[in-house]
C-alpha positions as CSV (number, residue, x, y, z in Angstrom):
1,M,32.3,-1.3,37.8
2,L,30.3,1.5,38.0
3,S,27.7,2.3,40.4
4,V,24.4,4.1,40.3
5,D,22.7,5.7,43.5
6,V,19.2,4.6,43.6
7,R,16.9,5.8,46.2
8,R,13.8,3.5,47.8
9,Y,11.2,4.5,49.3
10,L,9.0,2.9,52.4
11,C,5.0,4.0,52.3
12,T,4.2,4.2,55.8
13,S,0.4,3.4,55.2
14,E,-0.6,1.0,57.6
15,R,-2.4,-1.0,54.4
16,C,0.1,-0.9,52.2
17,G,4.3,-1.3,53.1
18,R,5.4,-1.6,50.3
19,T,8.4,-0.7,49.1
20,V,9.3,1.8,45.8
21,I,12.0,2.8,44.0
22,V,13.7,5.7,42.1
23,V,16.7,4.9,39.8
24,P,17.9,7.7,37.2
25,Q,16.3,9.1,34.0
26,G,17.8,6.2,31.2
27,I,18.8,3.2,33.6
28,A,17.4,0.4,32.0
29,Y,15.8,-2.8,34.3
30,R,18.3,-5.6,34.7
31,R,20.4,-4.3,31.5
32,H,24.1,-3.4,31.9
33,Y,24.1,-1.1,29.5
34,G,21.6,2.5,29.9
35,A,18.3,2.8,27.7
36,G,20.1,5.5,25.1
37,A,23.2,3.0,24.2
38,I,20.7,0.1,23.7
39,G,19.1,2.2,21.7
40,L,21.7,3.6,19.8
41,A,22.8,-0.3,19.1
42,L,19.4,-1.5,17.4
43,F,19.8,1.9,15.6
44,L,23.5,1.1,14.2
45,Y,22.2,-2.4,13.8
46,G,19.1,-2.2,11.9
47,V,19.0,1.6,9.9
48,L,22.3,1.4,9.6
49,A,23.1,-2.1,8.8
50,L,26.3,-2.3,10.5
51,S,27.6,-5.7,11.6
52,A,27.2,-7.4,15.6
53,R,30.8,-6.4,15.7
54,Q,31.1,-3.2,14.5
55,V,27.8,-2.2,17.1
56,R,29.6,-3.2,20.1
57,D,32.6,-2.0,19.0
58,R,30.9,2.1,18.7
59,T,29.0,1.3,21.5
60,R,30.8,-1.2,24.8
61,P,32.6,1.3,27.5
62,F,35.4,-1.3,27.5
63,R,38.0,-3.1,25.4
64,A,37.6,-6.7,26.9
65,V,35.6,-9.2,25.3
66,G,33.5,-12.3,26.2
67,Y,35.2,-15.9,24.3
68,S,32.9,-15.8,22.1
69,A,32.5,-12.2,21.2
70,P,34.5,-11.9,18.4
71,Q,32.3,-13.3,16.0
72,K,29.5,-12.4,17.6
73,W,27.5,-10.2,20.1
74,L,24.5,-12.3,22.0
75,T,23.7,-9.1,24.3
76,L,22.6,-7.4,21.2
77,N,20.3,-10.5,19.9
78,R,18.6,-10.2,24.0
79,W,18.1,-6.5,23.3
80,I,16.5,-6.8,19.8
81,D,14.0,-10.0,21.0
82,A,13.7,-7.7,24.7
83,A,12.6,-4.1,23.0
84,S,10.9,-6.5,19.6
85,E,8.0,-7.7,22.4
86,G,7.8,-4.4,24.2
87,G,9.1,-6.1,27.1
88,L,12.0,-2.8,27.5
89,F,10.7,0.6,26.1
90,H,7.2,0.9,27.7
91,S,6.0,2.8,24.5
92,I,7.2,0.3,22.0
93,R,4.9,-1.8,20.7
94,A,5.3,-5.5,19.9
95,S,6.9,-6.0,16.3
96,P,5.3,-8.5,13.8
97,G,6.9,-11.9,14.6
98,S,7.6,-12.4,10.5
99,F,10.0,-9.1,11.0
100,S,13.8,-10.4,10.4
101,P,16.4,-9.2,14.1
102,R,17.5,-6.0,11.6
103,Q,13.6,-5.1,10.9
104,K,12.6,-5.1,14.2
105,A,15.8,-3.6,15.8
106,A,15.3,-0.9,12.8
107,R,11.2,-0.6,14.1
108,V,12.6,-0.1,17.9
109,A,15.1,2.6,17.1
110,M,12.5,4.3,14.8
111,S,10.3,5.1,16.9
112,L,12.6,6.2,19.5
113,L,13.7,8.3,17.2
114,A,10.6,9.3,16.8
115,Q,10.0,10.3,20.4
116,A,13.4,12.4,21.3
117,D,12.7,15.8,22.3
118,P,14.1,18.1,19.6
119,V,17.9,18.2,20.6
120,G,18.6,21.1,17.5
121,A,19.0,21.3,14.0
122,E,23.1,20.0,14.0
123,A,22.2,16.7,16.1
124,T,22.3,13.3,14.0
125,D,20.0,10.9,14.0
126,E,22.7,8.7,16.5
127,R,22.4,11.8,18.8
128,R,18.7,11.8,18.8
129,V,17.9,8.2,19.3
130,F,20.2,7.8,22.0
131,A,18.0,10.7,23.7
132,G,14.7,8.9,22.5
133,G,16.2,5.8,24.6
134,V,17.0,7.8,27.4
135,Q,13.7,9.6,27.3
136,A,11.5,6.6,26.5
137,V,10.1,5.3,29.5
138,V,11.3,1.8,30.7
139,R,8.9,-0.9,31.1
140,P,8.6,-1.2,35.4
141,G,10.0,-3.7,37.2
142,R,11.1,-5.6,40.6
143,W,13.7,-3.7,41.3
């Protein structure tokens, strides 16, 4: 299991008393994968039209998969729903309800691709969409 250093700061104002948590760039709220990997997965599924299994094989860090995973990958559908509803990346607007999951994934991935800082002329679209996911403002939440 990997760990991420998280810093917590307590507001010293008498009226406030809130805690602010600071995480590294690219950390996705309540996700086991980083925002860059999620963006890449949506690109592979939506734009390159790979199967869910092929996407999982290209993005997962571990060899072991769950019981139902040989044929499908439920996490990809959760990412598509969260991202297309505007709940994963703050800068991505919600997708129309009539879109298919692939269309939703493609829309989010292309938005991340467009937001990526230029990373060099030799960079592939896959590298650029990964960078766009890392750079995208992840919707703040309660950590």
